[in-house]
N, CA, C and O of each residue as an XYZ file, in Angstrom:
228
protein
N     -48.198     73.088     34.566
C     -47.265     72.035     34.899
C     -47.409     71.709     36.372
O     -47.206     72.547     37.250
N     -47.756     70.496     36.598
C     -47.927     70.052     37.973
C     -46.621     69.582     38.581
O     -45.537     69.762     38.027
N     -46.770     68.992     39.709
C     -45.607     68.573     40.473
C     -44.807     67.468     39.783
O     -43.577     67.466     39.851
N     -45.482     66.537     39.128
C     -44.786     65.404     38.532
C     -44.397     65.590     37.077
O     -43.827     64.676     36.482
N     -44.682     66.741     36.483
C     -44.431     66.928     35.056
C     -42.952     67.043     34.711
O     -42.568     66.785     33.571
N     -42.130     67.419     35.654
C     -40.727     67.640     35.342
C     -39.940     66.348     35.189
O     -38.917     66.334     34.504
N     -40.376     65.293     35.791
C     -39.618     64.036     35.762
C     -40.339     62.945     34.978
O     -40.040     61.761     35.133
N     -41.272     63.341     34.153
C     -42.048     62.363     33.399
C     -41.192     61.732     32.311
O     -40.464     62.437     31.613
N     -41.268     60.425     32.158
C     -40.473     59.703     31.164
C     -41.117     59.710     29.779
O     -40.437     59.421     28.795
N     -42.397     60.028     29.675
C     -43.069     59.995     28.377
C     -42.845     61.303     27.627
O     -42.398     62.293     28.207
N     -43.152     61.298     26.369
C     -43.036     62.506     25.559
C     -41.837     62.442     24.634
O     -41.254     61.378     24.426
N     -41.479     63.572     24.089
C     -40.365     63.645     23.147
C     -39.039     63.512     23.868
O     -38.842     64.070     24.948
N     -38.152     62.784     23.270
C     -36.810     62.631     23.827
C     -35.909     63.603     23.073
O     -35.523     63.332     21.936
N     -35.575     64.716     23.684
C     -34.781     65.737     23.011
C     -33.323     65.315     22.843
O     -32.600     65.913     22.046
N     -32.888     64.311     23.569
C     -31.507     63.856     23.468
C     -31.384     62.562     22.672
O     -30.379     61.862     22.790
N     -32.381     62.237     21.871
C     -32.352     61.006     21.087
C     -31.240     61.067     20.046
O     -30.926     62.130     19.510
N     -30.659     59.914     19.774
C     -29.577     59.838     18.798
C     -30.050     59.092     17.562
O     -31.005     58.318     17.620
N     -29.374     59.331     16.438
C     -29.711     58.667     15.196
C     -29.278     57.208     15.276
O     -28.142     56.932     15.663
N     -30.153     56.263     14.919
C     -29.764     54.850     14.934
C     -28.611     54.590     13.973
O     -28.490     55.256     12.945
N     -27.773     53.629     14.305
C     -26.580     53.350     13.492
C     -26.922     52.925     12.079
O     -26.141     53.170     11.159
N     -28.083     52.288     11.880
C     -28.431     51.853     10.526
C     -28.890     53.005      9.637
O     -29.040     52.819      8.429
N     -29.116     54.191     10.205
C     -29.527     55.344      9.411
C     -28.395     56.330      9.190
O     -28.578     57.323      8.485
N     -27.230     56.084      9.772
C     -26.104     56.982      9.595
C     -25.518     56.800      8.208
O     -25.494     55.689      7.677
N     -25.051     57.879      7.628
C     -24.471     57.859      6.290
C     -23.010     58.258      6.374
O     -22.629     59.071      7.216
N     -22.193     57.686      5.502
C     -20.780     58.065      5.486
C     -20.529     59.284      4.608
O     -19.409     59.794      4.576
N     -21.543     59.761      3.899
C     -21.423     60.973      3.108
C     -20.780     60.777      1.746
O     -20.467     61.757      1.070
N     -20.580     59.552      1.334
C     -19.956     59.288      0.036
C     -21.044     59.206     -1.035
O     -22.019     58.469     -0.884
N     -20.873     59.961     -2.106
C     -21.829     59.967     -3.205
C     -21.495     58.818     -4.147
O     -20.428     58.817     -4.761
N     -22.376     57.854     -4.269
C     -22.101     56.670     -5.089
C     -22.429     56.895     -6.559
O     -22.126     56.031     -7.382
N     -23.034     58.018     -6.917
C     -23.393     58.272     -8.306
C     -22.293     58.999     -9.067
O     -22.519     59.461    -10.185
N     -21.115     59.106     -8.482
C     -19.991     59.760     -9.133
C     -19.469     58.872    -10.255
O     -19.264     57.675    -10.057
N     -19.258     59.445    -11.415
C     -18.777     58.694    -12.564
C     -17.400     59.221    -12.966
O     -17.254     60.393    -13.312
N     -16.415     58.367    -12.918
C     -15.033     58.764    -13.223
C     -14.878     59.190    -14.684
O     -14.136     60.127    -14.977
N     -15.568     58.514    -15.598
C     -15.402     58.864    -17.016
C     -16.106     60.165    -17.387
O     -15.763     60.772    -18.402
N     -17.073     60.607    -16.599
C     -17.753     61.866    -16.883
C     -17.170     63.045    -16.108
O     -17.635     64.174    -16.260
N     -16.165     62.795    -15.285
C     -15.598     63.846    -14.440
C     -14.670     64.744    -15.253
O     -13.918     64.277    -16.108
N     -14.741     66.043    -14.967
C     -13.812     66.977    -15.593
C     -12.732     67.348    -14.577
O     -12.681     66.784    -13.484
N     -11.882     68.287    -14.938
C     -10.759     68.667    -14.075
C     -11.235     69.199    -12.726
O     -10.650     68.872    -11.693
N     -12.288     70.015    -12.723
C     -12.803     70.575    -11.468
C     -13.313     69.483    -10.528
O     -13.154     69.581     -9.311
N     -13.931     68.436    -11.101
C     -14.409     67.329    -10.280
C     -13.244     66.589     -9.619
O     -13.318     66.205     -8.452
N     -12.178     66.400    -10.381
C     -11.015     65.689     -9.830
C     -10.331     66.516     -8.736
O      -9.853     65.963     -7.746
N     -10.286     67.828     -8.917
C      -9.715     68.700     -7.883
C     -10.583     68.644     -6.629
O     -10.071     68.591     -5.511
N     -11.893     68.657     -6.826
C     -12.801     68.591     -5.680
C     -12.665     67.261     -4.946
O     -12.735     67.227     -3.718
N     -12.473     66.171     -5.677
C     -12.273     64.868     -5.044
C     -10.986     64.851     -4.223
O     -10.962     64.307     -3.119
N      -9.927     65.437     -4.751
C      -8.652     65.488     -4.022
C      -8.792     66.333     -2.756
O      -8.279     65.960     -1.701
N      -9.481     67.462     -2.857
C      -9.701     68.299     -1.669
C     -10.547     67.566     -0.638
O     -10.305     67.683      0.563
N     -11.533     66.815     -1.100
C     -12.387     66.061     -0.189
C     -11.586     64.987      0.545
O     -11.742     64.803      1.753
N     -10.729     64.280     -0.192
C      -9.885     63.252      0.439
C      -8.944     63.871      1.466
O      -8.745     63.312      2.545
N      -8.361     65.027      1.134
C      -7.459     65.702      2.068
C      -8.214     66.142      3.324
O      -7.693     66.017      4.432
N      -9.428     66.651      3.161
C     -10.232     67.064      4.309
C     -10.611     65.864      5.167
O     -10.599     65.956      6.395
N     -10.947     64.738      4.538
C     -11.268     63.522      5.289
C     -10.085     63.045      6.102
O     -10.235     62.634      7.252
N      -8.895     63.102      5.496
C      -7.682     62.684      6.209
C      -7.404     63.591      7.406
O      -7.017     63.114      8.473
N      -7.601     64.896      7.230
C      -7.393     65.829      8.351
C      -8.385     65.565      9.470
O      -8.035     65.635     10.648
N      -9.626     65.260      9.099
C     -10.650     65.011     10.117
C     -10.385     63.708     10.868
O     -10.666     63.616     12.063
N      -9.850     62.712     10.185
C      -9.558     61.437     10.831
C      -8.360     61.522     11.759
O      -8.270     60.767     12.728
N      -7.445     62.428     11.474
C      -6.250     62.563     12.316
C      -6.568     63.230     13.641
O      -5.843     63.029     14.615
N      -7.623     64.013     13.706
C      -7.949     64.737     14.940
C      -8.648     63.880     15.941
O      -8.985     64.350     17.028
């Protein structure tokens, strides 16, 4: 590593962020209400409650 290697702008950007068009909201669109059993409905309710808690913080 030479003198100028520490401030070089080229190379990998370790602090790069994910572009907004690639971000996901985490909602599964393949969920089918008519095929859901009791455990699925409980899991959906827990997920909604967790989302609400996360949004309040």
